[in-house]
C-alpha positions in Angstrom: 4.5 -7.4 -14.7 4.5 -3.7 -13.7 7.1 -2.0 -11.6 6.7 -1.2 -7.9 6.7 2.5 -8.7 3.6 1.9 -10.8 1.7 0.2 -8.0 2.9 2.9 -5.6 1.5 5.6 -7.9 -1.8 3.7 -8.1 -2.0 3.7 -4.3 -1.4 7.5 -4.3 -4.1 8.0 -6.9 -6.6 6.2 -4.6 -5.2 7.9 -1.4 -3.6 11.3 -2.4 -3.1 12.2 1.2 -0.6 9.3 1.8 2.4 11.2 0.5 5.5 10.4 -1.5 6.5 7.0 -2.8 9.4 5.6 -0.9 8.8 7.9 2.0 5.2 7.5 3.3 4.3 4.4 1.3 6.6 1.8 -0.2 5.9 -1.4 -2.0 8.0 -4.4 -2.7 7.3 -7.7 -4.4 7.9 -10.9 -2.4 8.8 -13.6 -4.9 8.6 -16.4 -2.4 5.0 -15.5 -1.4 3.9 -14.2 -4.8 2.5 -11.1 -3.1 3.1 -7.4 -2.8 4.2 -6.0 0.6 2.8 -2.5 1.2 4.5 -0.5 3.9 2.8 2.6 5.2 4.6 5.1 7.4 3.4 8.1 9.5 5.8 9.9 11.7 7.7 7.1 13.5 4.8 4.6 13.1 5.0 2.0 10.4 2.8 -0.9 9.4 2.7 -3.3 6.5 0.1 -5.4 4.7 0.1 -7.9 1.9 -1.7 -7.5 -1.4 -2.2 -10.6 -3.5 -0.8 -10.5 -7.0 -4.2 -11.1 -8.7 -5.8 -8.2 -6.7 -2.9 -5.9 -7.7 -3.3 -7.0 -11.3 -7.0 -6.2 -11.4 -6.4 -2.7 -9.9 -3.5 -1.9 -12.2 -5.6 -3.0 -15.2 -8.2 -0.5 -14.1 -10.8 -3.2 -13.5 -11.2 -3.3 -9.7 -9.3 -1.7 -6.9 -11.6 -2.8 -4.0 -9.1 -5.1 -2.4 -6.3 -2.6 -2.7 -8.5 0.2 -1.3 -9.7 -1.9 1.6 -6.1 -3.0 2.6 -4.7 0.5 2.4 -7.7 2.0 4.3 -7.3 -0.6 7.1 -3.6 0.2 7.2 -4.2 3.9 7.5 -6.8 3.4 10.2 -4.5 1.2 12.2 -1.7 3.8 12.0 -4.0 6.6 13.0 -5.1 4.6 16.1 -1.5 3.8 17.2 -0.4 5.9 20.2 1.9 8.8 19.5 5.5 8.6 20.8 6.1 10.8 23.9 
């Protein structure tokens, strides 16, 4: 299996505007659920999504990143629609 930093870099390749790994985007593997947890942060807003292991594998192998792209895009859209803190 690849490291979380590798998946984080792949996300940044797809979405270069996201920012730095560990700051704007962070990924961790959840052994109990056999899934990746992707956290996306913008200012004080933060959301997370889950990426199935098989979908992450396909993307990391350079075969198909559709699921990863859809999940991250939905997360970005949700953060952008969140109200700003006053």
